[in-house]
ROPA-612443 format. One record per residue (C-alpha): x, y negated, z negated. Coordinates in steps of 0.5 Angstrom, whole numbers, padded with zeros to 4 digits, always signed. Each point is the difference from the previous one (the first is absolute). Layout:
XYZ;...
***
This chain:
-0117+0183-0006;+0002-0003-0006;+0007-0003-0001;+0003+0001-0007;+0006-0004-0003;+0004+0004-0004;+0005-0003-0005;+0005+0004-0003;+0006+0001-0005;+0006+0005+0000;+0006+0002-0003;+0004+0001+0006;+0006+0004-0003;-0002+0007+0002;-0002-0002+0007;+0003-0001+0007;-0003-0007+0001;-0007-0001+0002;+0000+0002+0008;-0001+0008+0002;+0006+0004+0001;+0000+0007+0002;+0001+0004-0007;+0001-0005-0004;-0005-0003-0006;-0002-0007+0002;-0005-0005-0003;-0004+0000+0006;+0000+0008+0001;-0003+0000-0008;-0005-0005+0002;-0003+0003+0006;+0000+0007-0003;-0004-0003-0006;-0005-0003+0005;-0001+0006+0004;-0002+0004-0006;-0005-0005-0002;-0003-0002+0007;+0001+0007+0003;+0002-0003+0006;+0007-0002+0003;+0001-0008-0003;+0006-0004+0003;+0001-0006-0004;+0003-0007+0002;+0005-0003-0004;+0002-0007-0002;+0008+0002-0001;+0004+0006+0001;+0005+0001-0006;+0006+0003+0000;+0002+0006-0004;+0001-0001-0007;-0004-0007+0000;-0006-0001-0004;-0007-0004+0001;-0004-0004-0005;-0005-0001+0005;+0001+0003+0007;-0007-0001+0004;-0002+0005+0006;-0007+0001+0003;-0004+0006+0003;-0006+0001+0004;-0005+0005-0003;-0008+0002+0001;-0001+0002-0007;-0004-0003-0004;+0004+0001-0006;+0000-0007-0004;+0006-0004+0000;+0001+0000-0008;+0000+0008+0000;+0005+0001+0006;+0006-0003-0005;-0002+0005-0005;-0001+0006+0005;+0007-0002+0002;+0003+0000-0006;-0002+0007-0002;+0003+0002+0006;+0007-0004+0001;+0006+0002-0004;+0001-0004-0006;+0005-0005+0003;-0005-0003+0005;-0006-0003-0003;-0006-0003+0004;-0001-0007-0004;-0006-0002+0004;-0005+0002+0006;-0004-0005+0004;-0005-0001+0006;+0003-0005+0005;-0003-0002+0007;+0002+0004+0006;+0005-0005+0002;+0004+0000-0006;+0008+0003+0001;+0004+0001-0005;+0006-0002+0004;-0002-0005+0005;-0004-0004-0005;+0006-0001-0005;+0002-0007-0001;+0006+0001-0004;+0003+0006-0005;+0004-0001-0006;+0005+0005-0003;+0004+0000-0006;+0007+0003-0001;+0003+0001-0007;+0007+0000-0003;+0003+0002-0006;+0006-0004-0001;+0004+0003-0006;+0005+0006-0002;-0005+0005-0002;-0007+0001+0004;-0006+0002-0005;-0001+0007+0003;-0008-0001+0000;+0001-0006+0005;+0005+0004+0005;-0006+0002+0005;-0002-0008+0001;+0007-0004+0000;+0006+0000+0003;+0006+0000-0005;+0005-0005+0001;+0005-0001-0006;+0004-0006+0002;-0003-0006-0002;-0004-0004+0005;+0001-0007+0002;-0008-0002+0000;+0001-0007+0002;+0004+0001+0006;-0005+0006+0002;-0005-0005+0000;+0003-0005+0004;+0002+0006+0005;-0008+0002+0000;-0002-0007+0002;+0004+0001+0007;-0004+0006+0001;-0007-0004-0001;-0004-0002+0006;+0000+0003+0007;+0006+0003+0003;+0003+0006+0004;+0001+0005-0005;+0004+0005+0004;+0006+0000-0004;-0005+0003-0006;-0003+0005+0004;+0002+0008+0000;+0003+0003+0006;-0005+0005+0001;-0006-0005+0001;-0005+0000+0006;-0001-0008-0001;+0000-0004+0006;-0001-0007-0003;+0004-0001-0006;-0003-0007-0002;-0003+0000-0006;-0002-0006-0005;+0002+0000-0008;-0005-0004-0003;+0003+0001-0007;+0006+0003-0003;+0001+0000-0008;+0005+0003-0004;-0001+0000-0008;+0001+0003-0006;-0006+0005-0002;-0002+0004-0007;-0002+0007+0001;-0005+0002-0006;+0003+0006-0003;-0003+0004-0006;-0001-0003-0007;+0001-0007+0003;+0007+0001+0003;+0002-0003+0006;+0005+0001+0006;+0002-0006+0004;+0001+0001+0007;+0001-0005+0006;-0006+0000+0004;+0001-0002+0008;-0007-0002+0003;-0001-0001+0007;-0006-0002+0004;-0001+0000+0007;-0004+0001+0006;+0003+0007+0002;+0007+0003-0001;+0004+0004+0004;+0003+0007-0001;+0004+0000-0007;+0000-0008+0001;-0002-0001-0008;+0005+0005-0002;+0006-0003+0004;-0002-0007-0002;+0001+0002-0007;+0006+0004+0001;+0003-0007+0003;-0002-0004-0005;+0003+0005-0005;+0007-0001+0004;-0001-0008-0002;-0002+0002-0007;+0007+0004+0000;+0004-0006+0003;+0001+0004+0006;-0004-0004+0005;-0001-0008-0001;-0005-0004+0003;+0004-0001+0007;+0000+0007+0001;-0008+0001-0001;-0001-0005+0005;+0005+0003+0005;-0003+0007-0001;-0007-0003+0001;+0002-0003+0007;+0005+0006+0002;-0006+0004+0001;+0004+0006-0002;-0002+0005-0005;+0008+0002-0001;+0001-0007-0003;-0005+0000-0006;+0001+0004-0006;-0002+0007-0002;-0007+0002+0000;-0003+0000-0007;-0002+0007-0003;-0007+0002+0001;-0003+0001-0007;+0001-0007-0002;-0005-0003+0005;-0008+0000-0001;-0005-0003+0005;-0004-0004-0005;-0006-0003+0005;-0003-0001+0007;-0003-0007+0001;-0006+0000+0005;-0003-0005+0003;
***
């Protein structure tokens, strides 16, 4: 029995998240349907992450078992012939039998994009959050430093979470201006919030971003952020940032 590691990219705009849902179009459903077609048997994947409805991925990792002798280099090509255009298999590779896409992950990196200006360029509407008032980035960066480290992040976990342990480690949380290259050399400037941690609670990144934006708008100060973190109550934190601005960038393995 072979153990195949699969790296995927997808535009999550028209999907109801990653996990299976009754009568809903999800990333897992499309991947497993394509694998079943290729291998002529039921394939169940193990995923490193379960992104929400509308969230994107540049390098989501999953693994699955198969008895097929189809070369790994041809698996990704076969998948891309069966998958919808919003999902691409970037790479397939053989791993040892104990590799586990979720449990072997050392850290995960997410990036959130914000367009901070009056008029949103329509061609980035599905990958950014449009915030019109000018944001105070220095204050947001100071607030981000409060969130770094090992904490109980209950205040940033959505109410419908099935998590039991709310302690996570944020290794880095950076906020910077970034330029998106568009046609003919034109560039659109966005605010990039990049966070790396050992794991994340349900909607944790989006809730953190929402709180940082409240700081940037002057509605929260640094004392508020400390109070929110220590309060361990979702009602204390800021709004949940919209899904379309979030992307899973990378999974780091041991």
